[in-house]
ROTI-864531 format. One record per atom (N, C-alpha, C): x, y, z; residue number from 1; atom name. Coordinates in Angstrom, 3 decimals, decimal comma, m for minus. Example, Ala and Ser with C-alpha at 12.3 -4.5 7.8 and 13.67 -1.06 7.14 Angstrom:
ATOM        xx        yy        zz  resi  name
ATOM    13,190    m5,690     7,800     1     N
ATOM    12,300    m4,500     7,800     1    CA
ATOM    13,200    m3,300     7,800     1     C
ATOM    12,850    m2,250     7,080     2     N
ATOM    13,670    m1,060     7,140     2    CA
ATOM    12,900     0,030     7,870     2     C
//
This chain:
ATOM        xx        yy        zz  resi  name
ATOM   m48,905    39,344    13,131     1     N
ATOM   m48,203    38,378    13,939     1    CA
ATOM   m46,830    38,967    14,283     1     C
ATOM   m46,415    38,767    15,495     2     N
ATOM   m45,091    39,195    15,921     2    CA
ATOM   m44,255    37,956    16,165     2     C
ATOM   m43,079    37,937    15,570     3     N
ATOM   m42,133    36,832    15,772     3    CA
ATOM   m40,976    37,392    16,577     3     C
ATOM   m40,619    36,714    17,643     4     N
ATOM   m39,595    37,198    18,555     4    CA
ATOM   m38,428    36,211    18,605     4     C
ATOM   m37,223    36,751    18,664     5     N
ATOM   m36,024    35,935    18,791     5    CA
ATOM   m35,299    35,806    17,475     5     C
ATOM   m33,982    35,868    17,535     6     N
ATOM   m33,187    35,888    16,303     6    CA
ATOM   m33,350    34,613    15,472     6     C
ATOM   m33,419    33,458    16,105     7     N
ATOM   m33,562    32,198    15,355     7    CA
ATOM   m34,911    32,154    14,642     7     C
ATOM   m35,971    32,524    15,328     8     N
ATOM   m37,311    32,530    14,721     8    CA
ATOM   m37,399    33,531    13,580     8     C
ATOM   m36,800    34,694    13,765     9     N
ATOM   m36,824    35,720    12,721     9    CA
ATOM   m36,030    35,251    11,505     9     C
ATOM   m34,853    34,662    11,728    10     N
ATOM   m34,055    34,142    10,601    10    CA
ATOM   m34,841    33,102     9,823    10     C
ATOM   m35,491    32,180    10,509    11     N
ATOM   m36,266    31,130     9,838    11    CA
ATOM   m37,412    31,725     9,030    11     C
ATOM   m38,104    32,715     9,598    12     N
ATOM   m39,218    33,340     8,882    12    CA
ATOM   m38,730    34,032     7,614    12     C
ATOM   m37,585    34,693     7,693    13     N
ATOM   m37,032    35,383     6,521    13    CA
ATOM   m36,597    34,380     5,457    13     C
ATOM   m35,914    33,340     5,872    14     N
ATOM   m35,353    32,378     4,920    14    CA
ATOM   m36,402    31,479     4,282    14     C
ATOM   m37,482    31,164     4,995    15     N
ATOM   m38,484    30,229     4,479    15    CA
ATOM   m39,488    30,864     3,529    15     C
ATOM   m39,594    32,186     3,531    16     N
ATOM   m40,520    32,897     2,639    16    CA
ATOM   m41,954    32,392     2,720    16     C
ATOM   m42,373    31,878     3,871    17     N
ATOM   m43,744    31,389     4,013    17    CA
ATOM   m44,659    32,440     4,615    17     C
ATOM   m44,072    33,504     5,162    18     N
ATOM   m44,850    34,573     5,774    18    CA
ATOM   m44,462    35,896     5,135    18     C
ATOM   m45,438    36,767     5,013    19     N
ATOM   m45,136    38,112     4,541    19    CA
ATOM   m44,581    38,905     5,723    19     C
ATOM   m43,397    39,434     5,558    20     N
ATOM   m42,743    40,190     6,623    20    CA
ATOM   m42,759    41,660     6,233    20     C
ATOM   m43,403    42,467     7,064    21     N
ATOM   m43,514    43,897     6,781    21    CA
ATOM   m42,292    44,658     7,268    21     C
ATOM   m41,849    44,352     8,470    22     N
ATOM   m40,719    45,067     9,056    22    CA
ATOM   m40,057    44,192    10,112    22     C
ATOM   m38,762    44,346    10,245    23     N
ATOM   m38,003    43,661    11,292    23    CA
ATOM   m37,435    44,738    12,209    23     C
ATOM   m37,732    44,619    13,492    24     N
ATOM   m37,218    45,553    14,487    24    CA
ATOM   m36,011    44,938    15,167    24     C
ATOM   m34,911    45,705    15,204    25     N
ATOM   m33,666    45,218    15,799    25    CA
ATOM   m33,118    46,283    16,737    25     C
ATOM   m32,630    45,845    17,871    26     N
ATOM   m31,944    46,746    18,808    26    CA
ATOM   m30,660    47,232    18,149    26     C
ATOM   m30,465    48,547    18,121    27     N
ATOM   m29,261    49,134    17,511    27    CA
ATOM   m27,976    48,581    18,107    27     C
ATOM   m28,017    48,209    19,371    28     N
ATOM   m26,819    47,749    20,077    28    CA
ATOM   m26,427    46,313    19,714    28     C
ATOM   m27,337    45,548    19,129    29     N
ATOM   m27,061    44,146    18,798    29    CA
ATOM   m26,191    44,072    17,546    29     C
ATOM   m24,962    43,641    17,699    30     N
ATOM   m24,012    43,551    16,582    30    CA
ATOM   m23,426    42,139    16,459    30     C
ATOM   m24,192    41,140    16,867    31     N
ATOM   m23,706    39,765    16,804    31    CA
ATOM   m23,787    39,234    15,374    31     C
ATOM   m23,205    38,067    15,173    32     N
ATOM   m23,242    37,411    13,864    32    CA
ATOM   m24,686    37,162    13,419    32     C
ATOM   m25,544    36,711    14,329    33     N
ATOM   m26,945    36,448    13,991    33    CA
ATOM   m27,671    37,716    13,558    33     C
ATOM   m27,500    38,780    14,314    34     N
ATOM   m28,197    40,023    13,983    34    CA
ATOM   m27,656    40,635    12,702    34     C
ATOM   m26,364    40,535    12,479    35     N
ATOM   m25,798    41,040    11,222    35    CA
ATOM   m26,301    40,226    10,032    35     C
ATOM   m26,469    38,919    10,227    36     N
ATOM   m27,042    38,061     9,180    36    CA
ATOM   m28,475    38,500     8,868    36     C
ATOM   m29,256    38,776     9,912    37     N
ATOM   m30,638    39,223     9,722    37    CA
ATOM   m30,659    40,537     8,948    37     C
ATOM   m29,804    41,476     9,330    38     N
ATOM   m29,740    42,767     8,623    38    CA
ATOM   m29,433    42,563     7,135    38     C
ATOM   m28,414    41,753     6,859    39     N
ATOM   m27,988    41,511     5,476    39    CA
ATOM   m29,095    40,813     4,671    39     C
ATOM   m29,712    39,802     5,262    40     N
ATOM   m30,757    39,051     4,578    40    CA
ATOM   m31,978    39,922     4,302    40     C
ATOM   m32,340    40,760     5,262    41     N
ATOM   m33,457    41,682     5,053    41    CA
ATOM   m33,147    42,639     3,910    41     C
ATOM   m31,950    43,170     3,916    42     N
ATOM   m31,564    44,100     2,855    42    CA
ATOM   m31,632    43,420     1,484    42     C
ATOM   m31,129    42,201     1,391    43     N
ATOM   m31,139    41,463     0,125    43    CA
ATOM   m32,540    41,096    m0,339    43     C
ATOM   m33,492    40,991     0,609    44     N
ATOM   m34,870    40,613     0,284    44    CA
ATOM   m35,836    41,794     0,336    44     C
ATOM   m35,288    43,007     0,381    45     N
ATOM   m36,103    44,229     0,415    45    CA
ATOM   m37,119    44,237     1,556    45     C
ATOM   m36,694    43,774     2,725    46     N
ATOM   m37,523    43,808     3,923    46    CA
ATOM   m37,067    44,999     4,760    46     C
ATOM   m38,023    45,815     5,158    47     N
ATOM   m37,717    47,012     5,937    47    CA
ATOM   m37,147    46,623     7,306    47     C
ATOM   m36,109    47,328     7,714    48     N
ATOM   m35,491    47,131     9,027    48    CA
ATOM   m35,619    48,435     9,791    48     C
ATOM   m36,075    48,341    11,023    49     N
ATOM   m36,094    49,514    11,892    49    CA
ATOM   m35,239    49,207    13,116    49     C
ATOM   m34,169    49,965    13,243    50     N
ATOM   m33,266    49,770    14,379    50    CA
ATOM   m33,728    50,667    15,515    50     C
ATOM   m33,948    50,065    16,671    51     N
ATOM   m34,535    50,764    17,804    51    CA
ATOM   m33,496    51,126    18,855    51     C
ATOM   m33,707    52,275    19,470    52     N
ATOM   m32,877    52,632    20,616    52    CA
ATOM   m33,555    52,101    21,880    52     C
ATOM   m32,951    52,320    23,021    53     N
ATOM   m33,483    51,771    24,272    53    CA
ATOM   m34,888    52,260    24,591    53     C
ATOM   m35,198    53,518    24,284    54     N
ATOM   m36,523    54,056    24,606    54    CA
ATOM   m37,609    53,348    23,792    54     C
ATOM   m37,361    53,155    22,499    55     N
ATOM   m38,338    52,449    21,663    55    CA
ATOM   m38,435    50,985    22,062    55     C
ATOM   m37,311    50,368    22,434    56     N
ATOM   m37,334    48,975    22,888    56    CA
ATOM   m38,246    48,820    24,093    56     C
ATOM   m38,139    49,730    25,045    57     N
ATOM   m38,967    49,667    26,244    57    CA
ATOM   m40,444    49,763    25,889    57     C
ATOM   m40,791    50,615    24,915    58     N
ATOM   m42,180    50,737    24,480    58    CA
ATOM   m42,696    49,407    23,938    58     C
ATOM   m41,933    48,771    23,044    59     N
ATOM   m42,364    47,505    22,452    59    CA
ATOM   m42,480    46,411    23,500    59     C
ATOM   m41,547    46,376    24,417    60     N
ATOM   m41,578    45,355    25,468    60    CA
ATOM   m42,844    45,500    26,302    60     C
ATOM   m43,183    46,738    26,683    61     N
ATOM   m44,394    46,967    27,485    61    CA
ATOM   m45,660    46,776    26,664    61     C
ATOM   m45,683    47,334    25,466    62     N
ATOM   m46,893    47,299    24,638    62    CA
ATOM   m47,285    45,882    24,227    62     C
ATOM   m46,307    45,065    23,875    63     N
ATOM   m46,597    43,706    23,387    63    CA
ATOM   m46,256    42,625    24,385    63     C
ATOM   m45,906    43,047    25,619    64     N
ATOM   m45,597    42,107    26,714    64    CA
ATOM   m44,522    41,105    26,292    64     C
ATOM   m43,437    41,623    25,707    65     N
ATOM   m42,334    40,797    25,246    65    CA
ATOM   m41,280    40,655    26,325    65     C
ATOM   m40,495    39,641    26,218    66     N
ATOM   m39,344    39,461    27,088    66    CA
ATOM   m38,137    40,040    26,358    66     C
ATOM   m37,391    40,949    26,997    67     N
ATOM   m36,207    41,501    26,327    67    CA
ATOM   m35,160    40,425    26,101    67     C
ATOM   m34,517    40,472    24,915    68     N
ATOM   m33,459    39,516    24,603    68    CA
ATOM   m32,171    39,960    25,257    68     C
ATOM   m31,406    39,010    25,746    69     N
ATOM   m30,140    39,338    26,394    69    CA
ATOM   m28,995    38,913    25,554    69     C
//
């Protein structure tokens, strides 16, 4: 299952109802929400993969996602 959007990802991490294998984050995102996600993942031993623009484009095309602005 793929969960998209910072609010949905935060809820999934905090509720512990789903097994989370990895969280993908755009390297350029440095907002309070994204920093919270990074910190929470680290504290819960959840793998984080920070993506550059080229990898972001692959995921957007491969999974037909809408890029976050």
